[in-house]
Each structure stands twice: as C-alpha cells, then as structure tokens.
C-alpha positions as CSV (number, residue, x, y, z in Angstrom):
1,M,-98.3,-58.2,64.4
2,E,-101.2,-57.8,62.3
3,P,-103.9,-60.0,61.7
4,P,-104.2,-61.3,58.3
5,P,-106.7,-59.8,55.7
6,P,-110.2,-61.5,55.5
7,A,-110.1,-64.3,52.9
8,S,-112.9,-62.7,50.6
9,V,-110.7,-59.7,50.1
10,E,-108.3,-60.1,47.2
11,V,-105.4,-57.6,46.4
12,A,-106.3,-56.0,43.0
13,H,-103.7,-56.7,40.0
14,S,-102.1,-54.0,38.3
15,W,-104.2,-54.3,35.2
16,D,-107.5,-54.4,37.4
17,R,-107.7,-50.7,38.2
18,P,-110.2,-48.1,36.7
19,L,-107.2,-46.3,35.1
20,V,-106.7,-49.5,32.8
21,V,-110.2,-50.9,32.7
22,V,-112.2,-47.9,31.9
23,P,-110.3,-47.0,28.6
24,L,-110.5,-50.7,27.7
25,F,-114.0,-50.9,28.1
26,A,-114.6,-47.4,26.0
27,L,-112.4,-49.1,23.2
28,V,-114.3,-51.9,23.2
29,A,-117.4,-50.2,23.0
30,L,-116.3,-47.9,20.5
31,V,-115.7,-51.1,18.6
32,G,-118.8,-52.6,19.4
33,G,-120.9,-49.7,18.4
34,L,-119.8,-50.1,15.0
35,F,-121.9,-53.3,14.4
36,E,-125.6,-53.4,13.9
37,S,-127.7,-55.2,16.3
38,F,-127.8,-59.0,16.0
39,T,-125.2,-59.2,13.4
40,L,-122.9,-62.1,13.2
41,S,-119.8,-59.8,14.3
42,A,-121.8,-58.2,17.0
43,N,-122.6,-61.5,18.4
44,L,-119.1,-62.9,18.1
45,L,-118.0,-59.8,19.9
46,V,-120.6,-60.0,22.8
47,L,-119.8,-63.8,23.1
48,A,-115.8,-63.0,23.3
49,V,-116.2,-60.5,25.8
50,G,-118.5,-62.3,27.6
51,G,-116.7,-65.4,27.7
52,A,-113.6,-63.4,28.8
53,F,-115.5,-62.1,31.8
54,M,-117.1,-65.3,32.8
55,W,-113.4,-67.0,32.7
56,L,-112.1,-64.0,34.8
57,G,-114.7,-64.2,37.1
58,L,-114.6,-68.2,37.4
59,T,-111.1,-68.6,37.9
60,G,-110.8,-65.5,40.2
61,R,-108.3,-63.7,38.3
62,A,-110.5,-60.3,38.7
63,G,-109.8,-58.7,42.1
64,R,-112.6,-59.4,44.2
65,R,-114.6,-56.7,46.3
66,P,-116.2,-57.7,49.5
67,A,-119.9,-58.2,49.4
68,P,-121.8,-56.0,51.6
69,R,-123.3,-57.3,54.9
70,R,-126.7,-56.6,54.3
71,L,-128.8,-54.8,51.8
72,D,-130.4,-51.5,52.3
73,P,-134.2,-52.1,53.1
74,G,-134.9,-49.9,49.9
75,A,-132.8,-52.2,47.7
76,V,-136.2,-54.5,47.5
77,W,-137.8,-52.0,45.7
78,W,-135.5,-52.6,42.7
79,L,-136.9,-55.8,42.1
80,L,-140.5,-54.3,41.3
81,P,-139.6,-52.7,38.1
82,V,-137.3,-55.8,37.1
83,L,-140.4,-58.0,37.9
84,A,-142.7,-55.9,35.7
85,L,-140.7,-55.5,33.0
86,S,-139.8,-59.3,32.9
87,V,-143.7,-60.0,33.0
88,L,-144.4,-57.7,30.2
89,E,-141.6,-58.9,28.1
90,L,-143.0,-62.6,28.9
91,A,-146.4,-61.8,27.9
92,T,-145.4,-60.2,25.1
93,F,-143.5,-63.2,23.8
94,L,-146.3,-65.5,24.5
95,R,-149.2,-63.6,22.9
96,Q,-146.9,-63.1,19.6
97,S,-148.6,-59.9,19.1
98,F,-145.6,-57.3,18.4
99,E,-147.6,-54.7,16.9
100,D,-149.9,-54.0,19.7
101,Y,-147.4,-55.1,22.6
102,P,-143.7,-54.4,21.2
103,T,-140.9,-56.2,23.1
104,L,-138.4,-54.1,25.2
105,S,-135.6,-54.9,22.3
106,L,-138.2,-53.5,19.8
107,I,-138.9,-50.3,21.5
108,A,-135.1,-49.7,22.1
109,D,-134.2,-50.3,18.6
110,P,-135.0,-46.8,17.3
111,F,-132.7,-45.2,20.2
112,L,-129.8,-47.4,19.6
113,E,-129.9,-46.9,15.6
114,G,-127.1,-44.3,16.1
115,Y,-123.2,-45.0,16.6
116,L,-122.9,-43.0,19.8
117,A,-126.0,-44.6,21.7
118,R,-125.0,-48.2,20.6
119,S,-121.5,-47.4,22.0
120,A,-122.7,-45.8,25.2
121,A,-125.3,-48.9,25.6
122,F,-122.5,-51.3,25.1
123,F,-120.1,-49.5,27.7
124,A,-122.9,-49.8,30.3
125,W,-123.4,-53.4,29.6
126,L,-119.5,-53.8,30.0
127,A,-119.4,-51.7,33.1
128,G,-122.5,-53.6,34.7
129,F,-120.9,-57.2,33.7
130,W,-117.7,-56.1,35.3
131,V,-119.3,-55.4,38.5
132,L,-121.1,-58.8,38.7
133,V,-117.6,-60.3,37.9
134,R,-115.9,-58.6,40.9
135,R,-118.5,-59.7,43.1
C-alpha cells in the first residue's frame, strides 16, 4: 500500500497543462498587444486577466506546485536590482522631475511602441503571474 501524496501537491487539471495554457496566453497577449498603453481597453483586459488569475489562485482551482524547501544562496542577490529599481522609481516620483530622472515606464515606452514588443511583454507578464498563481 502506497502512502498518500503530500497535501501541498495537487494533481493538475486537464486544462492546466502547458499545451493548453501557452497557446491561450499567446492569444491573450496578441489581443493585448493591439491596445496602446494605459487605454481603457488595455486596463480592462489587464483587470479581467488579473482578476481571473487571482480567482484561480485564491480558490485553488489552478494546480499547485510545491515550494522549494530552501532558496539557493544566490537568490538573495536578486533582491539588489529589485531594491535599486524600486528606490529609483520612488525617488523619481517624489522629485516630480521626469525630464532629468524619467520613470522606468517612461524609459520603456519607446520599446513598447511596437505591436510585437507589446505582445511579448504582455506574454511575459502573463507567464510570470501564472507562476505566482501556481505557488
């Protein structure tokens, strides 16, 4: 007789596989790439997808992946660029000096003007959020 599986690991649903999720994310990203930044339609799409992800994560309908037992010691170094960019963004916001110190979103705007770049960034956002939902 086999012992039962650990409670933290759930069996994936039939729709919760990369063969289904990746094309779905690609389709949503291609639609999301059609909208300009910060338009009503873009914001509604982000709110709808983000709300659906939050619902899937909070209800447990998305298959859960086991969390690592401990982080690699090198993982702490990822906090350094995140902290530095957060401080830069906050300082720029507080100084209200966008010409001298542009925000990260202003710096990214020229790169995200094209449809393919916007779609790729949207796909990366979907994939990153999905990893968080599955934890």
